[in-house]
C-alpha positions in Angstrom: 7.2 -13.8 -13.6 6.7 -12.5 -9.7 8.4 -8.8 -8.7 8.7 -8.5 -4.5 8.3 -4.9 -4.1 9.0 -5.4 0.0 11.7 -7.7 0.9 14.4 -7.0 4.0 17.9 -7.8 4.8 19.4 -6.6 8.0 19.7 -7.4 12.0 17.8 -5.1 14.3 15.6 -5.8 17.2 14.2 -9.4 16.9 15.1 -9.2 13.0 18.0 -11.4 11.2 17.5 -11.4 7.7 20.6 -12.2 6.2 20.7 -11.2 2.5 21.8 -15.1 2.0 18.2 -15.8 2.7 16.6 -13.4 0.0 18.7 -14.8 -2.7 18.0 -18.6 -1.4 14.1 -17.7 -1.3 14.4 -16.1 -5.0 15.6 -19.3 -6.4 13.5 -21.7 -4.9 10.0 -19.9 -5.1 10.8 -18.7 -8.8 10.8 -14.8 -7.4 12.6 -12.6 -10.3 13.2 -9.7 -9.1 12.9 -7.8 -5.5 13.1 -4.6 -3.7 15.0 -4.8 -0.8 15.5 -2.2 2.4 17.5 -2.6 5.6 16.1 -2.8 9.0 19.0 -1.6 10.7 17.5 1.8 10.1 14.7 0.9 12.5 14.5 3.7 15.2 11.6 2.8 17.4 11.0 -0.9 19.1 7.6 -2.4 18.9 6.6 -1.4 22.0 7.3 2.7 20.5 10.3 3.1 22.4 13.5 4.5 21.1 16.4 1.9 20.3 19.3 3.3 22.4 21.8 5.0 20.2 24.2 2.4 20.8 22.3 0.2 18.9 21.5 2.3 15.9 23.5 2.9 12.6 23.1 6.0 10.6 21.3 5.8 7.1 23.9 6.3 5.1 25.9 3.3 6.5 22.9 1.2 6.0 22.8 2.6 2.7 26.2 1.7 1.6 25.6 -2.0 3.0 22.7 -2.7 1.4 23.9 -0.9 -1.8 26.9 -3.5 -2.1 24.4 -6.4 -1.6 22.5 -4.9 -4.5 25.5 -4.3 -6.8 27.0 -8.0 -6.7 23.3 -9.1 -7.4 21.7 -6.3 -9.8 19.8 -8.7 -12.5 17.5 -9.6 -9.3 17.6 -7.1 -6.3 17.1 -3.2 -6.1 16.9 -1.0 -3.4 14.6 1.0 -1.8 16.4 2.9 1.0 15.2 3.2 4.3 14.9 6.7 5.8 15.1 7.4 9.7 12.6 10.0 9.6 12.5 10.5 13.2 16.2 11.4 13.6 18.1 11.9 10.5 17.4 13.8 7.3 19.3 13.0 3.6 22.4 14.2 3.6 25.0 15.4 1.2 26.2 11.9 1.1 23.3 10.2 0.9 22.2 12.4 -1.9 25.3 11.4 -3.8 25.1 7.8 -3.4 21.3 8.5 -4.6 22.6 9.8 -7.8 25.7 8.0 -8.4 23.0 4.4 -7.7 19.9 5.9 -9.5 20.2 2.5 -11.8 19.6 0.0 -8.5 17.6 2.5 -6.2 13.9 2.4 -7.1 12.1 4.4 -4.5 12.6 5.5 -0.8 11.2 3.5 2.2 9.5 4.9 5.1 9.0 3.2 8.1 6.3 5.4 10.5 5.6 2.7 13.0 9.8 2.0 13.8 10.0 5.5 13.5 7.1 7.1 14.8 6.4 9.9 12.6 3.5 10.3 10.1 4.7 10.3 6.9 2.2 13.8 6.3 5.0 16.0 8.9 6.3 18.8 7.7 9.2 17.9 8.8 9.5 15.2 5.7 9.1 17.6 2.7 13.0 17.6 2.3 12.6 13.9 1.5 9.2 14.5 -0.9 11.8 17.0 -2.8 14.3 14.2 -3.3 11.9 12.2 -4.3 10.6 14.0 -6.9 13.6 15.2 -8.2 15.1 11.5 -8.8 11.6 10.4 -10.1 11.5 7.7 -6.8 7.9 6.9 -5.5 7.6 6.7 -2.1 6.8 3.3 -0.3 5.4 3.6 3.5 4.6 1.0 6.4 1.1 1.5 7.0 -0.8 0.4 10.6 -0.2 -0.3 13.7 -0.1 3.2 15.3 -1.9 6.8 14.6 1.5 7.8 13.0 1.5 5.0 10.7 -2.6 5.1 9.6 -3.1 5.1 5.8 -4.8 8.4 5.9 -1.7 9.9 7.2 0.1 8.3 3.7 -3.2 9.8 1.8 -2.5 13.2 3.3 1.2 12.9 2.1 0.1 11.6 -1.4 -2.7 14.6 -2.0 -0.1 17.1 -1.1 2.2 15.6 -3.6 0.7 14.0 -7.3 3.9 14.3 -8.6 5.4 11.6 -6.6 3.9 8.0 -6.1 3.3 6.4 -3.3 2.5 2.7 -1.8 0.6 2.1 0.9 2.2 -0.8 2.4 0.5 -3.5 4.3 -2.9 -1.4 3.8 -3.2 -0.8 7.3 -1.8 -3.8 8.8 -4.0 -5.4 11.4 -7.2 -4.3 9.9 -9.8 -5.2 7.6 -7.9 -3.1 5.3 -11.4 -1.5 4.5 -9.9 1.9 5.0 -6.7 1.7 2.8 -9.3 0.2 0.0 -11.2 3.5 0.0 -8.4 5.7 0.0 -6.9 3.9 -3.3 -9.4 5.1 -5.4 -9.2 8.9 -4.2 -5.6 9.6 -5.7 -4.2 8.7 -9.1 -0.9 8.3 -7.5 -1.7 6.2 -4.5 -1.4 2.4 -4.5 -1.2 -0.6 -2.3 0.7 -3.9 -1.7 -0.2 -7.3 -0.5 2.2 -7.5 2.7 0.2 -9.8 5.3 -2.8 -9.0 3.3 -5.2 -11.6 3.0 -6.3 -12.4 -0.7 -9.9 -11.5 0.2 -9.1 -7.7 0.6 -6.7 -7.8 -2.8 -9.6 -9.2 -4.6 -12.1 -5.8 -3.4 -9.5 -3.8 -4.1 -9.4 -4.7 -7.6 -13.2 -5.1 -7.7 -13.4 -1.9 -6.9 -10.6 0.1 -8.2 -9.0 -2.3 -10.8 -6.0 -4.6 -10.3 -3.4 -1.6 -11.7 -3.3 -0.5 -8.2 -2.1 -3.3 -6.1 1.7 -4.7 -6.2 2.8 -7.9 -4.7 5.2 -7.5 -1.8 5.9 -10.1 1.2 8.1 -9.2 4.1 10.6 -11.8 3.0 12.4 -13.1 4.9 11.0 -12.2 8.1 9.4 -15.5 9.0 13.0 -17.0 7.8 14.1 -18.1 4.7 11.2 -20.5 3.7 8.2 -17.4 4.6 7.0 -17.7 1.1 6.0 -21.7 2.2 5.2 -21.6 5.7 5.4 -19.0 9.1 7.5 -20.3 12.1 4.8 -22.5 13.0 4.9 -24.7 10.1 1.7 -23.2 9.1 1.0 -22.5 5.7 2.0 -18.6 4.1 -0.2 -16.7 3.0 1.9 -16.0 -0.3 1.5 -19.5 -1.0 -2.4 -18.4 -2.0 -1.1 -15.6 -4.0 1.3 -17.9 -6.1 -1.3 -20.5 -6.4 -5.3 -20.2 -5.8 -5.0 -15.9 -6.7 -4.4 -17.2 -10.6 -7.8 -18.8 -10.4 -9.4 -16.0 -9.0 -8.5 -13.5 -11.0 -8.0 -12.9 -15.2 -4.5 -13.6 -16.3 -4.0 -9.9 -17.1 -5.1 -9.1 -13.5 -2.6 -11.7 -11.9 -0.2 -10.4 -14.2 -0.8 -6.4 -13.0 -0.4 -7.7 -9.1 2.5 -9.9 -9.6 4.8 -8.0 -11.6 3.6 -5.5 -14.5 2.4 -3.0 -11.8 5.7 -3.0 -10.3 7.8 -2.7 -13.1 5.8 0.0 -14.6 5.6 2.2 -11.3 9.3 1.1 -10.3 10.9 1.4 -13.9 11.8 -2.2 -13.3 13.6 -3.8 -16.6 14.3 -7.3 -15.8 
């Protein structure tokens, strides 16, 4: 069993990830369930510049489209609505979509890097109120800019012990050491494996136990065969998780990382 807690659809900037690629890759690489967020809610470019308004879509419109795909594939697809935390807040319509689709909505997604807004910013309190009310974990990109530093998510998690938080990437582009240390400081703070070397995941397991890490991938960011290779044809990091990782940890630890922790944290029932 494999549950991928970090999958995308949508077209924005250099991203083009059609829903069909997600279904293709799940079938080809044996992924049983995915949690998806839609990149069309990105507010800033990779350089931190605001995306022109004429190229942006409202988070309500993006969520509607995402829910349509998930509803048609609810046995294998769940939704993590991507929130535009710099420009928007959940309005009445957004909250109604959460309430009406709670069976396929499993959490909320923040992207401090593509919104240039930190998760411990006071302006996000209405979002955390919504997360607590509907018992929704909050997953957040970490790494790449000061606003996305894992410490900023730690601050939010410390302030809101009633909500579970996931440090996606565990500080992308670093040795993951800060995020790994933070994992053990709060019971409601977790990490995921997205672009995280297996060696860092092993360090986290050895230090804090396998219950603190969830499998995630960013699929299909490198194309429909992201699980197999990168655009240059080099073997994907995720092949190591699917194969060698099994021999490096116990079956219980492997199962925890690859699906059991996701089942427990997000309430996924397959």
